[in-house]
C-alpha positions as CSV (number, residue, x, y, z in Angstrom):
1,G,-0.2,0.1,-0.1
2,L,2.4,2.1,1.1
3,A,4.9,1.9,-2.7
4,G,0.9,2.0,-4.4
5,N,0.4,5.4,-2.8
6,A,4.1,7.0,-3.4
7,M,3.4,6.1,-7.2
8,L,0.4,7.9,-7.4
9,V,2.6,11.2,-6.3
10,L,5.1,10.7,-8.2
11,P,4.2,10.0,-12.0
12,A,6.8,10.4,-15.0
13,T,7.4,14.2,-15.5
14,A,9.7,14.4,-19.0
15,Q,7.9,17.3,-20.6
16,N,10.9,19.0,-22.1
17,T,11.7,18.1,-25.6
18,D,13.9,20.1,-26.7
19,L,16.9,18.1,-28.5
20,A,19.4,20.7,-28.5
21,S,19.9,19.9,-24.8
22,P,18.4,16.5,-24.5
23,F,19.1,15.5,-21.0
24,Y,17.0,16.7,-18.2
25,G,16.5,16.0,-14.2
26,G,14.3,17.4,-11.1
27,L,13.0,16.6,-7.9
28,A,9.4,15.5,-7.2
29,L,8.3,15.6,-3.4
30,G,4.8,14.2,-2.4
31,I,2.5,13.7,1.2
32,F,0.8,10.8,1.6
33,T,-1.6,9.8,4.4
34,I,-1.3,5.7,5.6
35,N,-4.8,3.9,6.8
36,D,-4.6,4.1,11.1
37,S,-4.5,0.9,11.8
38,S,-3.7,1.4,15.8
39,A,-7.3,0.2,16.6
40,T,-7.1,-2.9,14.9
41,T,-3.5,-3.1,16.6
42,S,-4.8,-2.5,19.8
43,A,-7.8,-4.8,20.1
44,T,-5.4,-7.7,19.0
45,L,-3.2,-7.0,21.8
46,I,-6.1,-6.7,24.3
47,N,-7.4,-10.1,23.1
48,S,-4.1,-11.7,22.9
49,L,-2.8,-10.5,26.0
50,G,-5.8,-9.1,28.2
51,G,-5.2,-5.8,30.4
52,T,-4.8,-3.0,28.4
53,A,-3.3,-1.5,25.6
54,N,-2.1,2.0,24.3
55,V,-1.3,2.2,20.2
56,S,-0.3,5.4,18.3
57,Q,0.7,5.4,14.5
58,D,1.7,8.4,12.1
59,T,-1.3,8.5,9.4
60,S,0.9,10.5,6.6
61,A,4.4,11.0,5.2
62,Y,6.6,12.3,2.7
63,M,8.1,10.9,-0.6
64,G,10.6,12.6,-2.3
65,R,12.3,11.1,-5.8
66,V,15.3,12.5,-7.4
67,F,15.1,12.0,-11.6
68,G,17.6,11.9,-14.4
69,G,16.4,11.1,-18.1
70,K,17.6,11.5,-21.9
71,H,15.3,12.1,-24.5
72,L,16.1,10.0,-27.4
73,D,13.6,11.7,-29.8
74,Q,10.9,13.8,-29.9
75,S,8.6,10.9,-28.4
76,L,10.7,8.7,-26.8
77,S,12.9,9.0,-23.1
78,L,14.6,7.1,-21.1
79,E,14.7,8.2,-17.3
80,L,16.1,6.8,-14.2
81,G,15.1,7.8,-10.5
82,Y,16.0,7.3,-7.0
83,H,12.6,7.6,-4.4
84,Q,12.7,7.2,-0.5
85,S,9.3,7.9,1.8
86,A,10.1,9.1,6.0
87,A,9.4,6.3,7.9
88,V,6.0,5.4,9.0
89,A,6.2,4.6,12.7
90,Q,3.9,2.7,15.3
91,K,4.2,2.8,19.1
92,I,2.7,0.3,21.6
93,T,2.0,0.1,25.2
94,G,0.4,-1.6,27.4
95,V,-0.2,-4.1,30.1
96,A,-1.0,-7.8,29.9
97,S,-3.9,-9.4,32.4
98,N,-1.0,-11.1,34.5
99,S,0.3,-7.2,35.5
100,A,3.4,-7.5,33.3
101,A,4.0,-4.3,31.1
102,Y,5.4,-4.1,27.5
103,T,6.2,-1.7,24.7
104,G,7.2,-2.1,21.0
105,A,7.9,0.2,18.4
106,T,8.1,-0.5,14.8
107,S,8.6,1.8,11.7
108,L,8.3,1.3,8.2
109,G,9.7,3.1,4.8
110,V,10.3,2.8,1.5
111,S,13.4,3.3,-0.9
112,G,14.7,2.5,-4.1
113,W,15.3,2.8,-7.6
114,D,13.3,2.9,-10.7
115,Y,13.6,3.4,-14.8
116,S,11.3,4.0,-17.2
117,I,10.7,4.2,-20.6
118,V,8.7,7.5,-21.2
119,L,6.5,8.5,-24.2
């Protein structure tokens, strides 16, 4: 889901077709939202461990992409980019039914290379 949302934010952006300078580059930034699963995580922990659980989760993050490309002709370009997102964090605290306290944290981020053939 995270990668899918990010890709909607960052479409291919080869717009300059000046063949006198066939290279182009740029930077794309975007913000995406995430479904808040803290209530589901909390309910699962309470059902499994009993007691209480408090869960908080980030519900938005940014995505950035640096890219460069080369126009092969007026209708075809090759593009290479690197994308990275901020980490989305979830924090968990609670007390199980046996009075044992617990804490936890998790985070997820996306990064990688992409290439495109732009028509």
